[in-house]
C-alpha positions in Angstrom: -54.9 -2.1 -60.1 -52.8 -3.4 -63.0 -53.9 -4.6 -66.4 -57.5 -6.1 -66.6 -58.1 -9.4 -68.3 -58.4 -9.3 -72.0 -61.8 -9.8 -73.7 -60.4 -13.0 -75.2 -59.6 -14.5 -71.8 -63.0 -13.7 -70.5 -64.8 -14.9 -73.6 -63.0 -18.3 -73.4 -63.9 -18.7 -69.8 -67.5 -17.7 -70.3 -67.9 -20.1 -73.2 -66.4 -22.9 -71.0 -68.8 -22.0 -68.2 -71.8 -21.9 -70.4 -71.1 -25.4 -71.9 -70.1 -26.8 -68.6 -73.4 -25.6 -67.1 -75.5 -27.1 -69.9 -73.8 -30.4 -69.1 -74.4 -30.5 -65.3 -77.9 -29.0 -65.8 -78.9 -32.4 -67.1 -78.4 -33.9 -63.6 -80.3 -31.2 -61.8 -77.9 -28.3 -61.3 -79.6 -24.9 -61.1 -77.6 -21.7 -61.1 -78.6 -18.7 -59.0 -76.8 -15.5 -60.0 -76.0 -12.9 -57.3 -74.4 -9.7 -58.6 -71.3 -8.9 -56.6 -70.9 -5.3 -57.9 -72.6 -2.5 -59.8 -71.3 -3.6 -63.2 -72.7 -7.1 -62.7 -76.3 -6.0 -63.3 -76.3 -2.5 -64.8 -74.2 -1.4 -67.8 -71.6 1.4 -67.3 -73.5 3.4 -70.0 -76.5 3.5 -67.7 -74.6 4.2 -64.6 -73.1 7.2 -66.2 -76.6 8.7 -66.6 -77.2 8.6 -62.8 -76.3 11.6 -60.7 -74.5 13.2 -63.7 -72.0 10.4 -63.7 -70.9 11.0 -60.2 -70.8 7.3 -59.2 -68.5 6.2 -62.0 -66.3 9.3 -61.8 -65.5 8.6 -58.1 -64.8 4.9 -58.6 -61.3 3.6 -58.9 -62.4 0.7 -61.0 -64.0 2.9 -63.6 -61.1 2.8 -66.1 -61.3 -1.0 -66.2 -65.1 -1.2 -66.4 -65.9 -2.1 -70.1 -69.4 -2.6 -71.4 -68.1 -4.9 -74.0 -67.2 -7.3 -71.2 -70.2 -6.4 -69.2 -72.5 -7.3 -72.1 -70.9 -10.7 -72.5 -71.6 -11.3 -68.8 -75.2 -10.2 -69.1 -75.8 -12.5 -72.0 -74.3 -15.4 -70.1 -76.7 -14.7 -67.2 -79.7 -14.5 -69.5 -78.7 -17.9 -71.0 -77.9 -20.0 -67.9 -79.2 -18.4 -64.7 -82.3 -19.9 -63.3 -82.7 -17.0 -61.0 -81.0 -13.6 -60.9 -81.1 -12.5 -57.3 -80.9 -8.8 -57.4 -82.5 -8.4 -54.0 -82.6 -4.6 -53.3 -80.2 -3.6 -56.0 -80.5 -0.9 -58.7 -83.2 -1.6 -61.3 -81.7 -3.5 -64.3 -82.9 -4.0 -67.9 -80.3 -6.7 -68.6 -82.1 -9.7 -67.2 -85.2 -10.7 -65.2 -84.9 -9.7 -61.6 -85.8 -11.8 -58.5 -86.2 -9.8 -55.3 -86.3 -11.2 -51.9 -84.9 -10.0 -48.5 -81.8 -12.1 -48.6 -79.6 -9.7 -46.7 -80.3 -11.0 -43.2 -78.7 -11.4 -39.9 -78.5 -13.6 -36.8 -79.8 -10.9 -34.5 -78.5 -12.7 -31.4 -75.0 -12.4 -32.8 -75.5 -8.9 -34.2 -77.0 -7.3 -31.0 -76.4 -4.0 -29.2 -75.6 -6.1 -26.1 -73.1 -8.4 -27.7 -69.8 -8.7 -25.8 -66.5 -7.3 -27.2 -63.3 -9.3 -26.9 -60.7 -7.3 -24.9 -58.3 -7.1 -27.8 -60.7 -4.9 -29.7 -61.7 -2.5 -26.9 -60.7 1.1 -27.5 -59.1 3.2 -24.8 -62.0 4.7 -22.7 -63.0 8.3 -23.3 -66.3 10.2 -23.7 -65.7 11.4 -27.2 -68.5 10.8 -29.8 -67.0 8.3 -32.2 -67.9 8.5 -35.9 -67.0 5.2 -37.5 -66.3 4.9 -41.3 -64.8 1.9 -43.0 -63.2 0.8 -46.2 -63.4 -2.7 -47.7 -63.3 -2.2 -51.5 -59.7 -1.2 -51.8 -59.7 -1.6 -55.6 -62.4 1.1 -55.9 -60.3 3.7 -54.2 -57.5 3.5 -56.7 -56.2 6.5 -58.7 -57.0 9.0 -55.9 -60.7 8.2 -56.1 -63.0 7.2 -53.2 -66.5 5.9 -53.9 -67.4 6.0 -50.2 -66.7 9.8 -49.8 -64.2 9.3 -47.0 -62.6 12.8 -47.4 -66.0 14.4 -46.9 -66.6 12.5 -43.6 -63.2 13.4 -42.4 -63.6 17.1 -43.3 -67.0 17.2 -41.5 -65.5 15.7 -38.3 -62.6 18.1 -38.4 -64.9 21.0 -38.8 -66.9 19.8 -35.7 -63.7 19.5 -33.8 -62.8 23.1 -34.6 -66.2 24.2 -33.4 -65.4 22.6 -30.0 -67.3 19.3 -30.2 -65.6 16.3 -28.5 -65.8 14.0 -31.5 -63.4 11.5 -33.1 -63.2 10.0 -36.5 -62.7 6.2 -36.4 -61.3 5.4 -39.8 -61.1 1.6 -40.4 -59.3 0.0 -43.3 -58.8 -3.7 -44.1 -60.7 -5.0 -41.0 -61.9 -8.6 -41.6 -65.7 -8.8 -41.7 -65.9 -11.3 -38.8 -64.3 -8.6 -36.5 -66.1 -5.5 -37.9 -69.0 -5.6 -35.4 -66.6 -5.3 -32.4 -65.6 -1.9 -33.7 -69.1 -0.9 -34.7 -70.4 -1.7 -31.3 -68.1 1.0 -29.8 -69.2 3.7 -32.3 -71.8 6.3 -31.6 -72.5 7.1 -35.2 -71.8 5.0 -38.3 -71.2 6.6 -41.7 -71.4 4.3 -44.7 -71.1 5.8 -48.2 -72.0 9.2 -49.6 -71.8 8.8 -53.4 -73.0 5.4 -54.5 -76.7 6.1 -53.6 -77.5 3.0 -51.6 -76.4 1.2 -48.5 -73.7 -1.4 -48.1 -73.1 -4.0 -45.5 -71.9 -1.4 -43.1 -75.3 0.3 -43.0 -77.2 -2.9 -42.3 -74.8 -4.0 -39.6 -75.2 -0.6 -38.0 -78.9 -1.0 -38.0 -78.7 -4.4 -36.3 -76.4 -3.0 -33.6 -78.8 -0.2 -32.8 -76.6 2.6 -34.2 -77.6 5.8 -36.0 -76.5 5.2 -39.6 -75.7 7.8 -42.3 -75.7 6.8 -45.9 -76.7 8.5 -49.2 -80.0 6.9 -50.3 -80.9 8.1 -53.8 -84.6 9.0 -53.8 -85.3 7.2 -57.1 -83.7 4.1 -55.8 -85.6 4.2 -52.5 -88.9 4.7 -54.4 -88.2 1.7 -56.7 -87.1 -0.6 -53.9 -90.1 0.4 -51.8 -92.3 -0.9 -54.5 -91.1 -4.4 -53.6 -90.2 -3.8 -49.9 -92.5 -1.0 -48.5 -90.5 -0.7 -45.3 -87.8 1.2 -47.2 -90.1 4.2 -47.4 -89.5 4.7 -43.7 -86.1 3.2 -43.1 -84.2 5.1 -40.3 -81.0 5.4 -42.3 -80.2 9.1 -42.5 -79.5 10.1 -46.1 -76.6 12.5 -46.7 -74.4 13.5 -49.6 -70.9 15.1 -49.6 -72.7 18.4 -49.5 -74.9 17.6 -46.4 -72.8 15.2 -44.3 -71.6 18.0 -42.0 -75.2 19.1 -41.2 -76.4 15.6 -40.5 -73.4 14.8 -38.4 -73.8 17.9 -36.4 -77.3 17.1 -35.5 -76.3 13.7 -34.2 -73.1 14.8 -32.4 -74.7 17.7 -30.6 -77.8 15.8 -29.4 -77.3 12.6 -27.4 -81.1 12.0 -27.1 -81.5 12.2 -30.8 -78.7 9.7 -31.3 -80.3 7.3 -28.9 -83.7 7.7 -30.5 -82.4 7.0 -34.0 -80.4 4.0 -32.7 -83.5 2.5 -31.2 -85.3 3.0 -34.5 -82.5 1.2 -36.3 -82.7 -1.8 -34.1 -86.5 -2.0 -34.4 -86.1 -1.9 -38.2 -83.6 -4.7 -38.1 -85.8 -6.9 -35.9 -88.8 -6.4 -38.2 -87.0 -6.8 -41.6 -83.4 -8.1 -41.3 -84.0 -11.1 -39.1 -82.7 -14.2 -40.8 -85.3 -16.4 -39.1 -88.1 -14.4 -40.8 -86.4 -13.9 -44.2 -85.3 -17.4 -44.6 -88.9 -18.3 -45.5 -88.7 -16.2 -48.7 -85.3 -17.7 -49.5 -86.5 -21.3 -49.0 -89.6 -20.6 -51.2 -87.3 -19.3 -54.0 -85.1 -22.4 -53.8 -88.1 -24.7 -54.0 -89.4 -22.8 -57.0 -86.0 -23.1 -58.8 -86.2 -26.9 -58.5 -83.4 -29.3 -59.4 -82.4 -32.5 -57.8 -79.9 -33.5 -55.1 -76.6 -34.1 -56.8 -73.7 -36.5 -56.4 -70.8 -35.2 -54.3 -68.7 -35.1 -57.5 -70.9 -32.5 -59.0 -70.9 -30.4 -55.8 -67.2 -30.0 -56.3 -67.5 -28.7 -59.9 -68.6 -25.1 -59.0 -65.5 -24.6 -56.9 -63.2 -25.9 -59.6 -64.8 -23.7 -62.2 -64.8 -20.6 -60.0 -61.1 -21.2 -59.3 -60.2 -21.5 -63.0 -62.4 -18.5 -63.8 -60.6 -16.5 -61.1 -57.2 -17.3 -62.7 -58.4 -16.4 -66.1 -60.3 -13.2 -65.2 -57.9 -11.6 -62.7 -54.7 -10.1 -63.9 -51.3 -11.7 -63.3 -50.3 -12.4 -60.5 -54.0 -13.4 -60.1 -55.2 -10.7 -57.7 -57.0 -7.5 -58.4 -57.2 -6.0 -55.0 -54.2 -5.0 -52.9 -54.4 -6.5 -49.5 -53.5 -4.2 -46.6 -52.7 -4.7 -43.0 -55.8 -3.8 -40.9 -55.6 -0.3 -39.7 -57.6 1.7 -37.2 -57.2 5.5 -37.1 -58.8 7.5 -34.4 -58.5 11.2 -35.1 
């Protein structure tokens, strides 16, 4: 992981961004803030109160997560963001939330009947394939694993010892554009068992008509369902490190159950994850934000600022995450 940026470095950049935004706001720029991680919208102090601190204690980034820095970010968002697009994220007290169904898919591209390029096709066998993937390498540092990989692996190994023909497909570093070709060949997709909400893997699995396992914290489901009622009955199967074996066994041992849950997954995606439906909410939000069409010069400014910010915020040699060669493990 290396040494995180100093508070001074971040403060200088944030002051620069705030004053730059005040300038370009005069010509119609509006800033929409989209949190990229848990610490972007909820303080570490509050995360530590959830599930007895289990989320933070299993996150490799935790030693570098500093509420002094987080609070500077929250204050900046409060000052300059026209919209804070939390979507379906954890409830925050740091700034006003805007919630729309912005996580959406082209369901023709993400379809159970999509073709698979031959270079991605696995060797044919009848094993039940349990797929699990890693993308946030930085959060697995220090021997920690926020997604609960060790528990998925242990559950599959236990099923193998019991005589079930099942394989653990463990993906690391696969580019997002290629992930669906692996997911299409899975029988079961397991996302994350500790964080308490779904990631991209879960939603992609729903669109592809797969049974999906992911820990959905009851309090989070209840809160999000107050905005999006469909989450009361989402077909994602909730499991924790303590229950993953039980839920996997049900799916591995019963092909009809797997098919039925997979069909429910696709129906949910067609009703609530279709970009052609959800874009209406997104367009309404953009119209409400306002702003005018800008000169091409000002359209270049965000990219310049993001680049400079990246250089300031990330440690030398200007990268936080270690990049790995894509790896597929079938066990």
